[in-house]
N, C-alpha and C positions, 0 to 999 in steps of 0.2 A: 615620792616614788623615784627610785633611781633609774636613770636612763643612760645608755651608752650607745652612741650612734657614729658609725664610720662613714667616710666618703672619700672619694679621690682615686679609687682604683680605675683600671682600664687597660687598654692594649697599648703597648709601647714597644718600639724596636730595640733590639740588642744594643746596649750602650746608652740607652736613653735614660730619662729621669721621670720620677713621679713624686708627688707630694700628697701623702695621706693625712686626713684630718679625723680626729676623734673628739667628740663632744660628750663630756660626762657631766651629769647634773643630778641633783637630788640628795647629795650627801657630801661629807668631807672625806677625801680619799688619801690613803697613805702613799700609794704609788699607782701609776697607770702604765700599762705596757702594751706593746704591739707584739702579737704572735702571728705565726703563719702555719698553714697546713697544706702541703702539696698532696696530690692524689697518691694514695697508698702509703703515705708517711704519717708519722706522729706529728702532732702540733708542737711547735717549738717557739721559744722566745726569740724575738728579733731585737727588741730594745725596750727599756723601761726607764721611767724617770720618777724619782721620789718627790715628796712635797718640799724637800730641801733643795731640789734642783739637781741632785746627783743622778747621773745617767749610767746605765750599763748597756753593753751591746754584745750580741752573739759574735763569735769569731768570724763566721762566714760573711757577715755584712760589715764588720768593723772597718772603718775607713771609707765606706761607701754610703753610709747613712748617718743622719743626724736626727736625734729626737729633741724636741723642745716643747715648752709649755707656756700657756698664757691663761688669763682668766677674764671672763666677761660676766659681770655680776655674779650669779651663783653657779655659773658653768665653768668647768675646767676644760680647756681646749689643748689637745696634744697633737703635735705635728710630727710626721715622720717623712723626712726628705730622703729619698733614695736616688743614688746616682750610679752610673756605669752598670746598669741592670743587665743581668744575664738570664739566659733561658731557665737556669735552675732556680731563679728567684720567682718563677711562676708558682702561684699559690693563692689560696684565700687568706687574706690578712684580717685578723681579728684584733679588736681593742678590748682590753680587760682592765677594769678599775677595781682596786681593792679598797673597800671602805674601812676607815679607822674603826676598830672594834671587831667587826666581823663582816664577812660577805664579800664574795667576788662576783662582779657583774660583767657580763659579756655582751658585745654588740653582735649584730647579725652577720658581720663579715663583709669584706669587699674584695672582689676578684682582681688580681693583678696578673696579666698575661704578657710575657716578654717573648716576642717573636724573633727568631734568628734569621 
């Protein structure tokens, strides 16, 4: 059974930092990404990392966030370190894991609120 679980969201002041964690298990994944959705807006990609370690970032957060990966037994752990946060970064952040072969699996989301 594939599971994707996010943690690490919360309330932070403008200019602050947060580190989000995603734990994906139950399959071998081609890549895992962080997405976000602000109220009234479409869900957008923040950053993603492939099984080969190659990472991509959205322009709005490039230079302010770093995605990294580690493994713990059968679990893949993906970190998203975000710095210099702005009020426009306020959103629900979701982790999505693409299984090799087929299937996209999403977590329940974690709220990030940046107060100005």
